[in-house]
C-alpha positions as CSV (number, residue, x, y, z in Angstrom):
1,M,-32.2,4.1,5.4
2,S,-30.6,0.5,5.1
3,R,-27.3,-0.5,5.6
4,I,-24.2,0.1,2.3
5,T,-23.3,-2.7,1.2
6,E,-19.7,-3.6,0.6
7,S,-19.9,-2.9,-2.9
8,E,-21.3,0.3,-2.9
9,I,-18.1,0.8,-0.1
10,A,-15.6,-0.7,-3.2
11,D,-17.8,2.0,-5.9
12,A,-16.8,4.8,-3.1
13,I,-13.0,3.5,-3.1
14,I,-12.9,3.1,-7.1
15,E,-14.4,6.2,-7.3
16,Y,-11.9,7.8,-5.4
17,L,-9.0,6.3,-6.2
18,T,-9.9,7.6,-10.0
19,E,-9.8,11.3,-9.0
20,K,-5.8,10.6,-7.4
21,T,-3.0,11.0,-9.5
22,S,-1.9,8.0,-7.6
23,G,-4.3,5.9,-8.1
24,R,-4.0,4.2,-4.6
25,A,-5.1,5.5,-0.9
26,S,-4.3,4.3,2.6
27,I,-7.2,2.8,4.6
28,Q,-7.1,6.1,7.2
29,E,-7.1,8.2,4.1
30,L,-10.4,6.5,3.2
31,V,-12.1,6.1,6.7
32,R,-11.8,9.9,6.0
33,E,-12.8,10.7,2.4
34,I,-15.9,8.0,2.4
35,P,-18.5,9.6,4.4
36,N,-17.9,12.9,2.1
37,R,-19.7,10.4,-0.7
38,V,-22.1,8.1,0.5
39,N,-25.0,8.2,2.8
40,L,-24.8,6.1,5.8
41,S,-27.4,4.8,8.1
42,A,-27.4,5.0,11.5
43,E,-26.8,1.0,11.2
44,D,-24.0,2.1,9.2
45,L,-22.3,4.4,12.0
46,A,-23.1,2.3,14.5
47,P,-20.2,0.8,16.4
48,S,-18.9,-2.4,15.1
49,P,-19.4,-5.6,17.5
50,T,-16.1,-7.2,16.7
51,R,-13.8,-4.3,16.3
52,N,-13.6,-1.8,19.2
53,N,-13.5,2.4,18.6
54,E,-14.7,1.2,14.7
55,A,-17.8,1.6,12.9
56,I,-19.6,-1.3,10.6
57,W,-19.2,1.3,7.7
58,E,-15.1,0.9,8.3
59,Q,-15.3,-2.4,9.1
60,Q,-16.5,-3.2,5.8
61,V,-13.7,-1.2,4.0
62,R,-11.5,-4.0,5.4
63,N,-13.5,-6.5,4.7
64,V,-13.2,-5.8,1.0
65,T,-9.4,-7.0,1.2
66,S,-10.7,-9.7,3.3
67,H,-13.1,-10.6,0.9
68,K,-11.2,-10.6,-1.8
69,K,-11.7,-14.7,-2.9
70,S,-15.6,-13.7,-3.5
71,P,-17.2,-13.8,-6.3
72,G,-18.6,-10.0,-6.9
73,N,-15.4,-8.6,-4.7
74,A,-14.0,-5.8,-6.6
75,I,-10.6,-7.4,-5.7
76,H,-11.7,-10.6,-7.2
77,G,-13.2,-8.9,-10.3
78,G,-9.9,-7.1,-10.9
79,R,-11.2,-3.4,-10.3
80,L,-9.1,-2.4,-7.4
81,I,-6.1,-3.9,-5.4
82,S,-5.1,-4.6,-2.2
83,T,-1.9,-2.8,-1.1
84,L,-0.1,-3.1,2.7
85,G,-2.6,-0.8,4.3
86,G,-4.5,0.2,1.5
87,F,-5.7,-0.1,-1.7
88,A,-4.7,1.2,-5.6
89,L,-6.4,0.8,-8.8
90,P,-5.3,-2.0,-11.0
91,G,-1.6,-1.1,-12.5
92,R,-1.0,1.6,-10.0
93,E,0.1,-0.6,-6.7
94,D,3.7,0.3,-7.8
95,A,2.6,4.2,-7.8
96,A,4.5,6.3,-5.2
């Protein structure tokens, strides 16, 4: 099995947020939930070489925000909003 892509991670985030009344979630919440929704390979689960105590796939969750100016990114494409410490669906960034 190959590594999960950032786009697949973003799709899992959007799927989860769509199910939530608030349409928002913290990074920590997403890190707990995403493994329940996608198949992660041994490569995905390997320790990140640049972030201590984090798996490669967890880094990809944060990369959705880091790469927000890149075409093809879910934030760049208007499918997600980056919030302080997490993500929201468009129009839900101010939801409680």
